[in-house]
TORLUMRO-10929 format. One record per residue (C-alpha): residue in three letters; x, y, z; chain. Coordinates in steps of 0.2 Angstrom, whole numbers, plus 5000, padded with zeros to 4 digits. Each point is the difference from the previous one (the first is absolute). Example, Ala and Ser with C-alpha at 12.3 -4.5 7.8 and 13.67 -1.06 7.14 Angstrom:
BEGIN
  resn     X     Y     Z  chain
   ala  5062  4978  5039      A
   ser  5006  5017  4997      A
END
This chain:
BEGIN
  resn     X     Y     Z  chain
   met  4635  6112  4631      A
   tyr  4983  5006  5004      A
   ile  4988  4987  5006      A
   his  4981  5003  5001      A
   arg  4992  4996  5016      A
   glu  4981  5000  5002      A
   phe  5002  5005  5019      A
   pro  5013  5008  5010      A
   gln  5012  4991  5011      A
   lys  4995  5000  5019      A
   ser  5009  5014  5008      A
   trp  4999  5009  5017      A
   ser  5007  5016  5007      A
   val  4996  5012  5014      A
   ser  4994  5013  4987      A
   arg  4989  4987  4991      A
   leu  4992  4994  5016      A
   glu  4996  5019  5004      A
   ser  4991  5001  4984      A
   phe  4991  4983  5004      A
   tyr  4994  5007  5017      A
   thr  4996  5018  4993      A
   cys  4988  4995  4986      A
   lys  4998  4983  4992      A
   arg  4995  5007  4984      A
   gln  5015  5011  4999      A
   tyr  5010  4984  5004      A
   tyr  4992  4990  4986      A
   tyr  5004  5014  4987      A
   ser  5018  5001  5005      A
   thr  5003  4982  5002      A
   phe  4989  4991  4988      A
   gly  4989  5012  4989      A
   his  5015  5008  4991      A
   trp  5009  4983  4996      A
   asn  5005  4999  4982      A
   gly  4994  5017  4997      A
   trp  5017  5004  4991      A
   glu  4996  4987  4987      A
   arg  4995  5006  4983      A
   asp  4985  4989  4999      A
   ala  4993  5003  5017      A
   asp  4982  5006  5002      A
   pro  4997  5019  5002      A
   arg  4995  4999  5018      A
   thr  5016  4990  5005      A
   lys  5010  5013  4991      A
   gln  4991  5014  5009      A
   ile  5003  4992  5017      A
   tyr  5019  4998  4996      A
   arg  5001  5018  4995      A
   leu  4992  5006  5016      A
   lys  5012  4989  5010      A
   lys  5015  5009  4992      A
   leu  4993  5017  5007      A
   gln  5012  5009  5012      A
   asn  4997  5015  5012      A
   ala  5013  5013  5002      A
   tyr  5004  4995  5018      A
   thr  5003  4982  4996      A
   leu  5010  5004  4985      A
   ser  5011  5013  5009      A
   gly  5003  4986  5013      A
   gln  5005  4988  4987      A
   leu  5012  5012  4992      A
   leu  5007  5004  5017      A
   his  5004  4982  5003      A
   gln  5008  4999  4983      A
   gln  5011  5015  5004      A
   ile  5006  4993  5016      A
   lys  5004  4984  4992      A
   phe  5010  5010  4987      A
   ile  5009  5010  5014      A
   leu  5005  4984  5009      A
   glu  5006  4992  4984      A
   asn  5011  5015  4995      A
   ser  5005  5007  5017      A
   leu  4992  5017  4996      A
   lys  5001  5014  5013      A
   ser  4989  5014  4993      A
   pro  4981  5000  5000      A
   gln  4998  5014  4987      A
   asn  5001  4989  4984      A
   met  4989  4987  5008      A
   leu  4986  5012  5004      A
   leu  5002  5006  4982      A
   ala  4998  4982  4994      A
   ile  4984  4997  5010      A
   arg  4993  5017  4994      A
   thr  5004  4996  4982      A
   lys  4992  4983  5000      A
   leu  4984  5007  5009      A
   asn  4999  5013  4986      A
   glu  5002  4987  4987      A
   ala  4985  4990  5008      A
   val  4990  5016  5000      A
   lys  5004  5004  4982      A
   gln  4995  4982  4995      A
   ser  4984  5001  5010      A
   lys  4995  5016  4992      A
   asp  5005  4997  4982      A
   gln  5002  4981  4996      A
   arg  4983  4993  5006      A
   gln  4998  4990  4984      A
   leu  5017  4993  5001      A
   trp  4998  4995  5018      A
   glu  4984  4991  4995      A
   ala  5009  4990  4988      A
   trp  5016  4997  5010      A
   pro  4996  5003  5019      A
   asn  5016  4991  5005      A
   arg  5011  5013  4991      A
   val  4991  5016  5002      A
   ala  4996  5008  5016      A
   met  4982  5006  5005      A
   leu  4998  5008  5017      A
   his  4984  4997  5010      A
   glu  4998  5019  5002      A
   tyr  4999  5003  4982      A
   tyr  4990  4985  4995      A
   tyr  4986  5003  5013      A
   gly  5003  5018  5004      A
   glu  5007  5017  4995      A
   gly  5018  4996  5002      A
   ile  5014  5005  5013      A
   ser  4998  5017  5007      A
   lys  5015  5012  5002      A
   lys  4998  4998  5019      A
   leu  5000  4981  4999      A
   gly  5015  5000  4989      A
   asn  5010  5012  5011      A
   glu  4995  4989  5015      A
   ile  5006  4984  4992      A
   thr  5016  5008  4995      A
   ala  5003  5007  5018      A
   arg  4996  4982  5007      A
   met  5013  4992  4988      A
   lys  5013  5013  5004      A
   leu  4998  4997  5019      A
   cys  5000  4981  4998      A
   leu  5016  5001  4990      A
   glu  5008  5011  5013      A
   asn  4995  4989  5014      A
   phe  5007  4985  4991      A
   leu  5017  5008  4997      A
   glu  5000  5004  5019      A
   ser  4996  4983  5005      A
   ser  5012  4989  5009      A
   ile  4997  4986  4987      A
   tyr  5006  5011  4986      A
   lys  5015  5006  5011      A
   ser  5005  4982  5004      A
   phe  4999  4996  4981      A
   leu  5011  5015  4996      A
   asn  5013  4994  5014      A
   gln  5000  4983  4992      A
   glu  4993  4992  5016      A
   ile  4986  4990  4992      A
   lys  4999  4987  4987      A
   ile  4985  5001  4989      A
   ile  4992  4983  4996      A
   glu  4984  5006  4991      A
   asn  4996  5018  4994      A
   asp  4982  5001  4994      A
   gln  5002  4985  4989      A
   ala  4988  5001  4985      A
   asp  4998  4981  4996      A
   phe  4985  4997  5011      A
   asn  5009  4990  5014      A
   his  4988  4989  5010      A
   phe  4999  4984  5010      A
   ser  4986  4987  5000      A
   phe  4987  4996  5013      A
   lys  4985  4990  4999      A
   gly  5000  4999  4981      A
   tyr  5002  5019  4999      A
   lys  5014  5011  4994      A
   ile  5004  5012  5014      A
   tyr  5007  5016  4992      A
   cys  5013  5009  5009      A
   ile  5010  5014  4992      A
   leu  5012  5007  5014      A
   asp  5004  5018  4998      A
   leu  5017  4997  5008      A
   phe  5008  4985  5008      A
   tyr  5017  5002  5007      A
   gln  5013  4992  5012      A
   lys  5009  5010  5013      A
   gly  5012  4990  5010      A
   asp  4991  4984  5005      A
   lys  4983  5008  4999      A
   tyr  4988  5001  4986      A
   phe  4987  5015  4996      A
   ile  4985  5000  4990      A
   val  4995  5018  4995      A
   asp  4984  5006  4994      A
   trp  5000  5018  4994      A
   lys  4984  5009  5004      A
   ser  4995  5017  4992      A
   gly  4983  5001  5008      A
   lys  4992  4999  5017      A
   pro  5003  4986  5012      A
   ala  4988  4985  5001      A
   gln  5008  4990  5014      A
   ala  4989  4985  4999      A
   glu  5002  4997  4982      A
   asn  5018  5004  4999      A
   gly  5004  4989  5014      A
   arg  4992  4985  4992      A
   gln  5009  5004  4984      A
   met  5016  4999  5009      A
   val  4997  4983  5007      A
   val  4996  4994  4982      A
   tyr  5016  5007  4994      A
   ala  5009  4991  5014      A
   leu  4992  4984  4994      A
   tyr  5006  5003  4983      A
   val  5018  5003  5006      A
   leu  4999  4984  5010      A
   ser  4994  4990  4985      A
   gln  5013  5008  4988      A
   tyr  5015  5001  5011      A
   pro  5000  4985  5012      A
   gln  5017  5004  5007      A
   ile  4992  5015  5008      A
   ser  4992  4998  5018      A
   leu  4984  5009  5005      A
   ser  5009  5008  5015      A
   ser  5012  5009  4988      A
   ile  4987  5009  4990      A
   thr  4993  5017  5004      A
   gly  4986  5008  4990      A
   val  5000  5019  4997      A
   asn  4986  5011  4994      A
   lys  5008  5017  4995      A
   tyr  4987  5014  4999      A
   leu  5009  5012  4988      A
   leu  4987  5013  5002      A
   thr  5004  5003  5018      A
   gly  5016  4991  5002      A
   asp  4993  4988  5013      A
   thr  5006  4982  5002      A
   lys  4991  4985  5006      A
   glu  5010  4984  5003      A
   tyr  4993  4983  5002      A
   ala  5008  4985  5009      A
   phe  4992  4983  4995      A
   ser  4996  4985  5012      A
   ser  4995  4982  4995      A
   glu  4982  5005  5006      A
   asp  5000  5014  4988      A
   ile  5004  4988  4986      A
   leu  4987  4987  5006      A
   gln  4986  5013  5001      A
   cys  5005  5007  4983      A
   arg  4999  4983  4992      A
   glu  4983  4997  5008      A
   phe  4993  5017  4994      A
   met  5006  4996  4983      A
   glu  4992  4983  5000      A
   glu  4984  5007  5006      A
   ser  5000  5014  4987      A
   ile  5004  4988  4986      A
   ala  4986  4989  5005      A
   glu  4988  5015  4999      A
   met  5007  5004  4982      A
   asp  4998  4982  4995      A
   ser  4982  5001  5005      A
   tyr  4997  5012  4985      A
   leu  5006  4987  4988      A
   val  4990  4987  4991      A
   asp  5016  4990  4995      A
   ser  5014  5002  5012      A
   asp  5012  4990  4989      A
   leu  4997  5012  4985      A
   asn  4998  5015  5011      A
   lys  4984  5003  4991      A
   pro  4989  5013  5009      A
   lys  4981  5000  5004      A
   pro  4990  5011  4988      A
   glu  5003  5019  5002      A
   leu  4984  5004  5009      A
   glu  5005  4988  5014      A
   phe  5013  5012  5005      A
   lys  4990  5013  5009      A
   thr  5003  5019  4999      A
   lys  5004  5008  5016      A
   thr  4999  5019  5000      A
   gly  5010  5013  5010      A
   trp  5011  5015  5000      A
   tyr  5012  4990  4989      A
   cys  4988  4999  4985      A
   gln  5006  5018  4995      A
   ser  5018  4993  4996      A
   cys  4994  4983  4993      A
   asn  5006  4996  4982      A
   phe  4985  4991  4996      A
   ile  4987  5012  5005      A
   glu  4993  5002  4982      A
   leu  4994  4982  5001      A
   cys  4992  5002  5017      A
   pro  4983  5010  5002      A
   glu  5001  4998  5019      A
   gly  5018  5007  5001      A
   gln  4995  5015  4988      A
   ala  4985  5004  5012      A
   met  5011  4999  5015      A
   ser  5014  5011  4992      A
   gln  4987  5013  4994      A
   cys  4993  5001  5018      A
   ala  5017  5002  5007      A
   cys  5004  5014  4988      A
   ser  4984  5009  5004      A
   glu  5004  4999  5019      A
   ser  5018  5006  4998      A
   pro  5003  5017  5008      A
   asn  5005  5014  4988      A
   thr  5018  5004  5004      A
   asp  5004  5012  4986      A
END
């Protein structure tokens, strides 16, 4: 049963923290400004912010679809990537068609109809970009099927515990829900492995921090598992590279301290911590940068628009 909440629950994730540090105004829109924008009697601006939050770009969507197909492969022990690539391309084509032809329907039902950033703010996806994304997804699928993880799965050497669960798994810390959706969590012998599939370029510092948060989640949800038996694995599917992490008690302590400090910073932008009621929008200052071009909320931000136009005018002609 749906229950109206005036403000969202307190929650923390590495991606949300990245938004917080990147641009406070973007963080406000994605965390507070959109809230209840799905309700029929919401005011027009809240509905607008909610719609913008639902925008996706082609790279992000293709990565999500890749994760979905890997989950499907593991659930069904599939051995061929051809149909999986076709499924990704079909979903991307559907998103393109909806973005081009169903603007009004998206405005009414942004949670049911796709709208790609490239079509909302630009001229769409070029043939060159479409071919590049298809080639990336093909390579990612091939590298996944050649991975030792998948081969161990086919040989029935591992026991899957979690496989990209869709029920918003989390643990609690300092009054916040810490969301952790593990791409894959499995047991092999007396060892446990947390796997994060990566379809983009490595970002070691952020990825390493995310892995320690995942380890905290495992310790909270599976108390029978010891820290020394857990290994974190970033699998970079575009290159086939693997980065493994072992965890120490010091890693856990430092992660907890970092989370506590960042939560205190987030709380400083609240006027009522118990309600999670934010300060007024203008207290969340805009910070411009290269990321403005891909921001979902740029139509609400004159500073971001100016930055984006400047960046476009300075971009070299590569045609």
